[in-house]
C-alpha positions in Angstrom: -8.5 13.1 26.5 -6.6 9.9 27.3 -9.8 8.2 28.3 -11.6 9.3 25.2 -8.8 8.2 22.9 -8.4 4.8 24.7 -12.2 4.3 24.2 -11.8 5.1 20.4 -8.9 2.8 20.1 -10.8 0.0 21.7 -13.8 0.5 19.5 -11.7 0.3 16.3 -10.0 -2.8 17.5 -13.3 -4.4 18.3 -14.3 -3.8 14.7 -11.1 -5.5 13.5 -9.4 -2.4 12.0 -5.8 -3.1 11.1 -3.0 -1.9 13.4 -1.8 0.8 11.1 -5.3 2.2 10.6 -6.0 2.3 14.4 -2.7 4.0 15.0 -3.3 6.6 12.2 -7.0 7.3 13.3 -6.2 7.7 17.0 -3.3 10.0 16.2 -5.4 12.2 13.9 -8.2 12.5 16.5 -5.6 13.4 19.2 -4.4 16.3 17.0 -8.0 17.3 16.3 -8.9 17.5 20.0 -5.7 19.3 20.8 -6.3 21.9 18.1 -9.6 23.0 19.7 -8.6 22.2 23.3 -12.2 21.6 24.3 -14.5 18.6 24.6 -15.5 17.2 21.2 -19.2 17.7 22.0 -18.6 21.4 22.1 -16.9 21.6 18.7 -19.4 22.9 16.1 -19.9 21.5 12.6 -18.6 24.8 11.2 -15.4 24.5 13.2 -14.9 20.9 12.0 -15.4 22.0 8.4 -12.9 24.8 8.8 -10.4 22.4 10.4 -10.8 20.0 7.5 -10.4 22.7 4.8 -7.0 23.6 6.3 -5.7 20.1 5.5 -2.4 20.3 3.6 -3.4 17.7 1.0 -6.3 15.8 -0.3 -4.9 12.6 1.2 -4.7 14.2 4.7 -8.2 15.6 4.2 -9.6 12.1 3.5 -7.8 10.6 6.4 -9.1 13.3 8.8 -12.7 12.9 7.6 -12.5 9.1 8.0 -10.9 9.3 11.5 -13.0 12.1 13.0 -16.3 10.9 11.4 -15.7 7.4 12.9 -14.8 9.0 16.2 -18.1 10.9 16.4 -20.0 7.8 15.5 -18.4 5.3 17.8 -17.3 7.4 20.9 -19.3 10.7 20.9 -22.4 8.9 19.6 -23.2 12.0 17.4 -23.0 10.9 13.7 -25.1 13.9 12.7 -22.1 16.2 13.1 -21.0 14.7 9.7 -24.4 14.6 8.0 -23.4 17.4 5.6 -19.6 16.7 5.5 -18.7 14.6 2.4 -15.5 13.1 1.2 -13.8 15.2 -1.6 -14.0 14.1 -5.2 -11.1 11.9 -6.0 -8.2 13.2 -8.1 -6.8 10.6 -10.4 -3.0 10.5 -10.8 -1.4 7.7 -12.8 1.9 6.4 -11.4 5.0 6.8 -13.6 5.6 3.1 -14.3 9.2 1.7 -14.8 10.0 0.1 -18.0 11.1 -3.5 -18.0 14.7 -2.3 -18.6 14.5 0.0 -15.7 13.3 -2.8 -13.4 16.3 -4.9 -14.5 18.7 -2.0 -13.7 17.1 -1.7 -10.3 17.7 -5.4 -9.6 21.2 -5.2 -10.9 22.1 -2.3 -8.6 21.1 -4.4 -5.6 23.8 -6.6 -4.1 22.3 -7.3 -0.7 20.5 -10.8 -0.6 17.7 -9.7 1.8 17.0 -6.6 -0.2 17.0 -8.5 -3.5 14.6 -11.1 -2.1 12.2 -8.3 -1.1 12.5 -6.5 -4.4 11.8 -9.8 -6.2 8.7 -10.4 -4.1 7.3 -6.9 -4.8 7.7 -7.2 -8.5 6.9 -10.9 -9.1 3.9 -11.1 -6.8 2.6 -7.5 -6.7 2.5 -7.8 -2.9 2.0 -4.7 -0.7 4.8 -3.5 1.6 2.9 -4.6 4.7 2.2 -8.0 3.2 5.9 -8.6 2.6 6.8 -7.5 6.1 4.2 -9.8 7.7 5.2 -12.8 5.7 6.2 -15.8 7.8 8.5 -18.6 6.7 5.6 -21.1 6.8 3.7 -19.0 4.2 6.2 -20.0 1.5 5.1 -23.2 -0.2 7.9 -24.3 -2.5 6.2 -27.6 -3.3 3.1 -25.9 -4.8 5.1 -22.8 -5.8 2.7 -20.5 -3.9 2.8 -17.8 -1.3 0.0 -17.6 1.3 -0.8 -14.0 2.2 -2.7 -13.9 5.5 -5.1 -11.2 6.7 -4.1 -8.6 4.2 -6.0 -5.5 3.3 -9.7 -6.0 4.2 -8.6 -8.8 6.6 -8.6 -11.3 3.7 -6.3 -14.2 2.8 -5.1 -14.8 -0.7 -2.7 -17.0 -2.7 -0.1 -15.6 -5.1 2.2 -17.6 -7.4 5.9 -18.1 -6.5 8.3 -17.8 -9.4 11.5 -19.8 -9.8 13.7 -16.7 -9.8 12.0 -15.4 -6.6 12.3 -18.8 -4.9 16.0 -18.8 -5.8 16.5 -15.3 -4.3 14.6 -16.3 -1.1 16.7 -19.4 -0.7 20.0 -17.6 -1.1 18.8 -15.0 1.5 17.5 -17.7 3.9 20.8 -19.6 3.9 22.8 -16.5 4.6 20.6 -14.8 7.3 18.6 -17.8 8.7 15.5 -15.8 9.7 13.1 -17.0 12.4 9.3 -17.1 12.3 8.9 -13.9 10.1 10.6 -14.2 6.8 12.3 -10.8 7.1 13.6 -10.0 10.6 14.6 -6.5 11.6 17.9 -5.6 13.2 16.3 -5.2 16.6 12.8 -6.5 16.0 11.0 -9.6 14.7 9.9 -7.9 11.5 11.7 -5.7 9.0 10.6 -2.0 9.1 8.8 -0.2 6.3 11.3 2.7 6.7 14.3 0.4 5.9 12.5 -0.9 2.8 11.7 2.6 1.5 15.3 3.7 2.1 17.0 0.9 0.2 14.5 1.0 -2.7 15.3 4.7 -3.1 19.0 4.0 -2.8 19.1 1.4 -5.5 17.0 3.6 -7.8 19.6 6.3 -7.5 22.5 3.8 -8.1 20.6 2.6 -11.2 20.3 6.2 -12.3 16.5 5.9 -12.7 15.1 9.4 -12.9 11.5 8.5 -11.9 10.4 8.5 -8.3 10.8 4.9 -7.1 9.1 3.6 -4.0 7.9 0.1 -2.8 4.3 0.4 -4.0 5.5 1.4 -7.5 6.9 -2.1 -8.0 3.4 -3.5 -7.3 2.1 -1.2 -10.1 4.9 -2.3 -12.4 4.1 -6.0 -11.6 0.5 -5.6 -12.6 1.2 -3.5 -15.7 3.9 -5.7 -17.1 1.7 -8.8 -16.4 -1.1 -7.2 -18.3 1.2 -6.3 -21.2 2.4 -9.9 -21.3 -1.2 -11.1 -21.9 -2.4 -12.0 -18.4 -6.2 -11.6 -18.0 -7.3 -8.7 -15.8 -9.5 -11.1 -13.7 -6.4 -13.1 -12.8 -4.4 -9.9 -12.0 -7.3 -8.7 -9.8 -7.2 -12.0 -7.8 -3.4 -11.8 -7.4 -3.5 -8.2 -6.2 -6.4 -8.8 -3.9 -8.6 -6.1 -5.4 -12.3 -6.3 -4.4 -13.5 -4.4 -7.5 -12.1 -4.9 -11.0 -12.5 -1.1 -11.6 -9.4 -0.8 -9.4 -7.5 -3.2 -11.5 -8.6 -1.4 -14.7 -6.0 1.3 -14.0 -3.4 -1.0 -15.4 -5.0 -0.8 -18.9 -4.3 2.9 -18.8 -0.7 2.4 -17.7 0.2 -0.2 -20.4 2.7 1.2 -22.9 2.1 -1.8 -25.2 -1.6 -1.0 -25.4 -1.0 2.7 -26.0 1.5 1.9 -28.8 -1.2 -0.1 -30.6 -3.5 2.9 -30.9 -3.8 4.3 -34.4 -4.6 8.0 -34.3 -6.7 9.6 -37.1 -3.7 11.2 -38.8 -5.5 11.7 -42.1 -7.3 14.7 -40.6 -3.9 16.3 -39.8 -2.5 16.0 -43.4 
C-alpha cells in the first residue's frame, strides 16, 4: 500500500495540486484501501458505490469521489471504474452573515495585536485562511496600498487593496512581534496554524456574545456582502475574491440585507 500511495502522491504533485489537497486525497485513498483490505484492482464498482453511499456527509462524499476517482485514473489506470459514478447534486446553504455592528463587536473583543491584524485582513480583503497564513512580509506594499496574494486557489496570483486601518493594525503587530519572512509566524513554526486562527475567532465571537456560528471563512463572506451593500460592482468583488466564475460571486446578492430590504412585496393581495 505504501508504494501505491507514494505513487499517487507523486502524480498529484506533478499536476501541481496544492499541499492540502494532496494530503487530503492521499489520506482518503489510504482509508479506502484499508476499508477493503485488498488491492484496488479487485474492488468492484458496486463495492465502491456502497462505500461512497456510507459517507457521513455530502462534503465527505464529494471529497471521496474526487480522491478515489483521480486515484483510479492516475495510478490504477482504470478510469472506467467511475464511468457511472457521478458527483451528487449540490445542496445550497447560505451562510449566516454578520451585521456590520456584529463585526465591530468582534473586533472590539480582540485585544491581541496579531489576532486583530489577521481579523482585519480577513474582513477588509476577503482573503482565505490559507492565503493569510502564506502571506510574506514582502507581499505587503504600503506604497501602492496593495497586497500581493501568490499562488492562491487554482495556483493563481492576484492583487487586493490594502486599507489604512488594516495597514495600521499590521504595523502595530509588526513592531511588537517582528515576524520574519512569513507575516504571521507560529510559536514553533515559520507559519501560523489554521487551528490557532479558528480557535481565536471562535473565542472572540463568544466574548462579543455573537450567537451565530463564526469561523474564519465567514469573514470573507461578510467582506464581500458588505462591499456589495456599499455599492461595489460585482465584477470588482469577483476579482478581489479570486473567483473564476461570476456565478460564484452572485451568492452575495442573495446575502445582502440591503437588497432584501428594498424588495416591495405585493401586499395588496393580502389585504
